[in-house]
C-alpha positions in Angstrom: 84.7 94.2 181.2 83.0 95.0 177.9 83.9 94.1 174.3 83.2 96.4 171.3 82.4 93.6 168.9 82.4 95.9 165.8 84.3 99.1 165.1 86.3 100.5 162.2 89.7 101.7 163.6 91.2 101.9 160.1 88.9 104.7 159.1 90.4 108.2 158.6 88.3 109.6 161.4 90.7 107.9 163.9 94.1 108.3 162.1 95.4 111.2 164.1 94.6 109.8 167.6 94.3 106.0 167.3 96.6 105.4 170.3 94.5 107.7 172.5 91.2 106.1 171.3 92.4 102.6 172.1 93.7 103.8 175.5 90.4 105.5 176.4 88.6 102.2 175.6 90.9 100.4 178.0 90.5 103.1 180.6 86.8 102.3 180.6 87.4 98.6 180.8 86.6 97.9 177.1 89.1 95.1 177.0 88.7 93.8 173.4 87.8 95.6 170.2 87.2 94.0 166.8 88.1 96.2 163.9 86.0 95.2 160.9 87.2 94.9 157.3 85.1 96.5 154.6 87.4 95.9 151.6 89.7 92.9 151.4 92.2 95.0 149.4 92.6 97.2 152.5 93.1 94.2 154.8 96.8 94.9 155.1 96.1 98.2 156.8 93.6 96.6 159.1 95.8 93.8 160.3 98.6 96.3 161.0 96.3 98.0 163.5 95.3 94.7 165.1 99.0 93.7 165.3 99.9 97.1 166.9 97.5 96.7 169.9 97.1 93.7 172.1 93.4 94.6 172.7 92.5 94.8 169.0 91.4 92.0 166.7 90.2 92.0 163.2 87.9 90.5 160.5 88.5 90.0 156.8 85.8 90.7 154.2 84.0 93.0 151.8 81.1 95.3 152.8 78.0 94.8 150.6 78.3 98.4 149.4 81.7 97.5 148.0 80.7 94.0 146.7 81.0 94.9 143.0 84.6 96.0 143.5 85.8 92.7 144.9 83.9 89.9 143.1 87.2 88.3 142.2 87.9 87.6 145.9 87.1 84.0 146.5 86.2 82.0 149.6 89.7 80.4 149.4 91.2 83.9 149.5 89.2 84.8 152.6 90.1 81.5 154.2 93.8 82.0 153.6 93.7 85.5 155.0 91.7 84.4 158.0 94.6 82.2 159.1 96.3 85.3 160.6 96.2 84.8 164.4 94.5 88.1 164.9 91.7 87.5 162.5 88.6 86.3 164.5 85.8 86.8 162.0 84.7 86.9 158.3 83.0 90.0 156.9 81.4 92.3 157.1 79.2 91.1 154.2 75.5 91.0 153.5 72.8 92.9 151.8 72.1 96.7 151.8 69.2 97.8 149.6 69.0 101.2 151.4 71.8 102.6 149.2 72.4 102.0 145.5 76.1 101.6 145.8 76.4 98.0 144.5 74.0 96.0 142.4 71.9 93.5 144.4 73.2 90.6 142.4 76.8 91.5 143.3 75.9 91.8 146.9 74.3 88.4 146.9 77.3 86.8 145.1 79.7 88.4 147.6 77.5 87.4 150.6 77.4 83.7 149.5 81.2 83.8 149.1 81.6 85.0 152.7 79.1 82.4 154.0 81.2 79.7 152.3 84.4 81.0 154.1 82.6 81.2 157.4 81.2 77.7 157.0 84.7 76.3 156.2 86.5 78.1 159.0 83.7 78.3 161.5 84.7 81.9 162.2 81.6 84.0 162.8 80.3 85.9 159.8 79.6 89.6 160.5 76.4 90.3 158.6 75.3 93.7 157.4 71.6 93.8 156.7 69.7 97.0 155.8 66.3 97.2 154.0 66.8 93.6 152.8 64.9 91.6 155.4 63.1 89.2 153.1 66.1 88.3 150.9 68.3 88.0 154.1 65.9 85.6 155.7 65.5 83.4 152.7 69.3 83.4 152.1 70.1 82.5 155.7 67.6 79.7 155.6 68.9 78.3 152.3 72.6 78.6 153.3 72.1 77.2 156.8 70.5 74.2 155.2 73.7 73.5 153.3 75.7 73.5 156.6 75.7 75.6 159.8 78.0 78.6 160.2 78.2 81.1 163.1 77.0 84.6 162.4 76.1 88.0 163.8 73.4 90.3 162.7 75.4 93.4 163.4 74.2 96.9 164.3 70.7 95.5 164.3 68.1 97.9 162.9 65.9 95.5 160.9 62.5 93.9 161.7 61.6 91.5 164.5 61.2 88.6 162.0 64.8 88.8 160.9 66.0 88.8 164.5 63.7 85.8 165.3 64.9 83.8 162.3 68.5 84.7 162.9 68.3 83.4 166.5 66.4 80.3 165.2 69.2 79.5 162.8 71.9 79.9 165.5 72.9 83.5 165.1 73.7 86.3 167.5 72.2 89.8 167.4 74.4 92.8 168.1 73.1 96.2 169.2 74.7 99.6 168.5 74.0 103.1 169.6 70.7 103.0 167.7 69.4 101.1 170.8 69.8 104.3 172.8 68.0 106.7 170.5 64.7 108.0 171.6 63.0 107.0 168.4 64.1 103.4 168.6 61.4 101.7 170.8 61.0 98.9 168.3 64.7 98.0 168.5 64.5 97.9 172.3 61.5 95.6 172.1 63.4 93.3 169.7 66.3 93.3 172.2 64.0 92.2 175.0 63.1 89.2 173.0 66.6 88.1 172.0 67.8 85.2 174.2 70.4 86.5 176.6 73.0 84.1 175.3 72.8 85.6 171.8 73.2 89.3 172.7 76.2 91.4 171.8 77.0 95.1 172.0 79.1 97.2 169.6 79.7 100.8 168.5 80.1 100.6 164.7 82.4 103.5 165.3 82.9 106.1 164.0 79.2 105.9 163.2 76.1 106.0 165.3 77.4 107.4 168.6 75.0 106.5 171.4 73.2 109.0 173.7 74.6 111.1 175.3 77.1 111.5 172.4 74.7 111.2 169.6 75.8 113.3 166.6 79.4 113.2 167.5 82.1 110.8 166.2 81.7 107.5 167.9 84.6 105.5 169.4 84.9 102.1 171.2 84.8 103.6 174.8 81.2 104.7 174.1 80.0 101.1 173.9 79.4 101.4 177.7 76.5 103.7 177.0 74.8 101.2 174.7 75.5 98.4 177.2 73.8 100.5 180.0 70.7 100.9 177.9 70.6 97.3 176.9 70.9 96.3 180.6 68.0 98.5 181.5 66.0 97.2 178.5 66.3 93.5 179.5 66.1 94.2 183.2 69.6 93.3 184.5 72.4 95.2 186.2 75.1 96.8 184.1 77.6 94.4 185.7 75.5 91.4 184.7 75.1 92.7 181.2 78.8 93.2 180.8 79.4 89.6 182.0 76.9 88.0 179.8 77.8 89.9 176.6 81.5 89.2 177.3 80.8 85.5 177.8 78.8 85.5 174.5 81.7 87.2 172.6 84.4 84.8 173.7 82.2 81.8 173.1 81.5 83.1 169.6 84.9 84.6 168.6 86.7 81.4 169.4 90.1 82.7 168.3 90.0 85.8 170.5 91.4 85.0 174.0 90.0 86.5 177.1 92.3 89.3 178.4 94.5 88.9 181.4 93.6 91.0 184.4 96.2 93.6 183.6 96.2 94.8 180.0 98.1 97.5 178.2 97.1 99.0 174.8 
């Protein structure tokens, strides 16, 4: 069994064949998928998808590139929405300085709001970090000092120091299809140094399809390819990798139950 800890099943790329995509994941023993919220005002659409499929769970939050659109969303709003039984995480939130879609100060304000919600609920915060390592490290250190909260550095493509500090502060590191790319030896080296009890795998579908599907639309069933490369990278069997990442997921996503042996979409 594997878990796709981060995908976007609400995106238009999947609208015409969502049933088939979820079923393909199940056919490849991807037994849980977490569909991630990028705008709280679209949360209703996301939770409908999670409610439709037994195997799909959800988060609630605002992507940093959309932060300026939802600065009126409070930690209390996030906490209230997270009470839905299928909401297992807060986010994704964080800092993205690669694109100029939202002012950095809006991103930081939104990020701290999400941290407060994660700290209050103890639901893991899904963190998006891109080209912002220094500010991300300082913010995580500062906010963790105010009180611990569980978090995931999702779709990891940052520097080794952010991974090290994230683990030091109690976080998990999740690897996407980027891990499989020929030009990603640094990411594979970082993965080797992450403690095994902090490793997760994801697709970030519909983006970043792993080899051998690179350049195509990604989907949750493809997480197996990333898992295979991660297994090879850290020197364990694919079966052992599946077991350890699944154990990590269910220990972290405390509201998401392990599936029964037989599971339908």
